[in-house]
C-alpha positions in Angstrom: -0.4 0.0 0.0 1.3 3.5 -1.1 1.7 5.7 1.3 -0.1 9.1 1.1 2.5 12.2 0.8 2.7 14.8 3.9 1.8 17.6 1.9 -1.8 15.9 0.5 -3.0 15.8 4.1 -1.8 19.3 4.9 -3.7 20.6 2.2 -6.4 18.4 3.2 -6.2 20.1 6.8 -6.2 23.2 5.7 -9.1 23.0 3.3 -11.0 22.0 6.4 -9.9 24.1 9.5 -10.3 27.4 10.5 -6.7 29.4 10.9 -7.5 29.6 14.6 -7.1 25.3 14.4 -4.7 24.9 12.5 -2.0 26.8 14.9 -3.7 24.3 17.6 -1.6 21.5 15.6 2.3 21.1 16.4 2.9 18.6 13.9 1.2 16.3 11.6 2.8 12.7 11.1 2.4 9.9 8.7 3.8 6.6 10.1 5.8 4.3 7.4 4.6 0.9 6.7 7.9 -0.6 7.1 8.0 1.2 10.7 7.9 -1.7 13.0 6.3 -0.2 15.6 3.4 0.6 13.7 1.7 -3.1 14.3 1.0 -2.3 18.1 0.1 0.9 17.3 -2.9 -0.7 15.2 -3.0 -3.0 17.6 -4.5 -0.4 20.1 -5.9 1.9 17.1 -7.6 0.6 13.9 -9.8 3.3 12.2 -10.2 4.1 8.4 -11.5 7.4 7.2 -12.3 8.6 10.0 -11.1 9.6 13.4 -9.9 8.1 16.8 -8.9 10.5 19.6 -6.2 9.5 21.9 -4.8 11.2 25.0 -1.9 10.7 27.3 0.0 7.8 25.6 3.3 6.8 24.2 3.6 6.1 20.6 6.7 5.5 18.7 8.8 6.6 21.4 6.7 10.3 21.6 4.3 11.5 24.8 0.8 12.3 23.3 -0.9 14.6 25.1 -3.6 14.7 22.8 -3.9 13.5 18.9 -6.6 12.7 16.2 -6.0 9.5 14.2 -7.6 9.8 10.9 -6.5 6.3 9.3 -5.0 3.8 10.6 -5.5 0.0 9.6 -3.3 -3.2 8.8 -3.1 -3.7 4.9 -5.6 -6.2 3.2 -3.1 -8.6 3.3 -2.2 -8.3 7.0 -6.3 -9.2 7.6 -7.2 -12.5 7.8 
């Protein structure tokens, strides 16, 4: 499965959020499928073309105070 370019995600966010909302975002991250920690993350959170909110968690060695996950699902070849 091909990763969506970060610029595409940022452009979509900009088109749907106000300037005030945009400045509250500290980072946008795309996790590559080759990242070994992705499976652990996807076991904890699965969402397709929606959003899931997480608070006070640590994933990928990053402390996350508040985040929205837009899409995170195992590729169809992994689902069985």
